[in-house]
Each structure stands twice: as structure tokens, then as C-alpha cells.
C-alpha positions as CSV (number, residue, x, y, z in Angstrom):
1,X,83.2,91.1,113.6
2,X,86.1,91.9,111.3
3,X,88.5,94.9,111.3
4,X,92.1,96.0,110.9
5,X,94.2,98.8,112.3
6,X,94.9,100.0,108.8
7,X,91.5,99.9,107.2
8,X,89.1,100.0,110.1
9,X,85.9,97.9,110.2
10,X,85.2,95.5,107.4
11,X,82.3,93.4,108.6
12,X,79.8,94.7,111.1
13,X,76.8,92.8,112.4
14,X,73.9,93.2,114.7
15,X,71.2,90.7,115.7
16,X,69.6,90.9,112.2
17,X,72.0,92.3,109.6
18,X,75.5,91.9,108.2
19,X,77.2,94.9,106.7
20,X,80.4,94.4,104.5
21,X,82.3,97.6,104.2
22,X,85.0,96.7,101.7
23,X,85.0,95.9,98.0
24,X,86.0,92.3,98.0
25,X,84.0,91.9,94.7
26,X,86.7,94.0,92.9
27,X,88.6,92.2,90.3
28,X,92.4,92.6,89.9
29,X,92.3,95.9,88.0
30,X,89.3,97.7,89.4
31,X,91.3,99.5,92.2
32,X,94.1,100.2,89.8
33,X,91.8,101.9,87.4
34,X,90.2,103.9,90.2
35,X,93.5,104.9,91.7
36,X,95.0,106.0,88.4
37,X,91.8,107.9,87.4
38,X,91.9,109.8,90.7
39,X,95.6,110.6,90.4
40,X,95.1,111.9,86.8
41,X,92.3,114.2,88.1
42,X,94.9,115.6,90.5
43,X,93.4,114.1,93.7
44,X,95.9,113.8,96.5
45,X,95.4,110.1,97.5
46,X,97.6,107.5,99.0
47,X,98.9,104.5,97.1
48,X,96.7,101.5,98.0
49,X,98.7,99.5,100.6
50,X,99.8,96.0,99.7
51,X,98.2,96.2,96.3
52,X,101.0,96.8,93.9
53,X,104.2,94.8,94.0
54,X,106.6,96.8,96.3
55,X,103.8,99.4,96.6
56,X,104.8,100.8,93.2
57,X,101.9,101.8,91.0
58,X,104.0,101.1,87.8
59,X,104.1,97.5,88.9
60,X,101.4,94.8,88.4
61,X,98.6,94.8,91.0
62,X,98.4,91.7,93.2
63,X,95.2,89.9,94.2
64,X,95.4,88.6,97.8
65,X,91.7,88.8,98.6
66,X,90.0,86.7,95.9
67,X,89.8,83.4,97.7
68,X,88.7,85.1,101.0
69,X,86.0,87.0,99.1
70,X,84.7,83.9,97.4
71,X,84.6,82.1,100.8
72,X,82.8,85.0,102.5
73,X,80.1,85.2,99.8
74,X,79.7,81.4,99.5
75,X,79.2,81.2,103.3
76,X,76.8,84.1,103.3
77,X,74.7,82.5,100.6
78,X,74.8,79.2,102.4
79,X,73.9,80.5,105.8
80,X,71.5,83.3,105.1
81,X,69.9,82.7,101.7
82,X,69.6,78.9,101.5
83,X,68.4,78.2,105.0
């Protein structure tokens, strides 16, 4: 139902269920905290794409998903829980 070349599947459905694979509920700093925690542990992980200004972890994170996340969950509640 929804996917990208970079991240793979995001929303998968069948005749009965809807599965959301991403973490669109994350606030602005959640991924930043997780990334820096893992780097400090010595994990070899990639910088989250399109998250920091100029993909630089010393810069402020950007939030480009919040409105889409709110719309997804609002529509999910409206279509699946209220009906």
C-alpha cells in the first residue's frame, strides 16, 4: 500500500488488517536520541537520511512526517474505529 525505495514497506494491508511498519509516532528528538545512543555504544549505523539539516548529526533534526502521521492516524480512527 505504501513503500519507498530507501526504506521499503511502510503500510501493508490484507483483507482484514493494516500494518504500519514505521515510527510515525516519534516526536522530533526520539530518533536523535536513539541514533546518538547507538553511536555512543559503538554501533556501526548510518545517519538517518533526511532527518538532520544537511544530514549532519550536529545540526537540529527536522520533522517532515508529523502532519502525515496525524492524517494517517486520524483517518485510521475515523475509518476503522468509529464506523
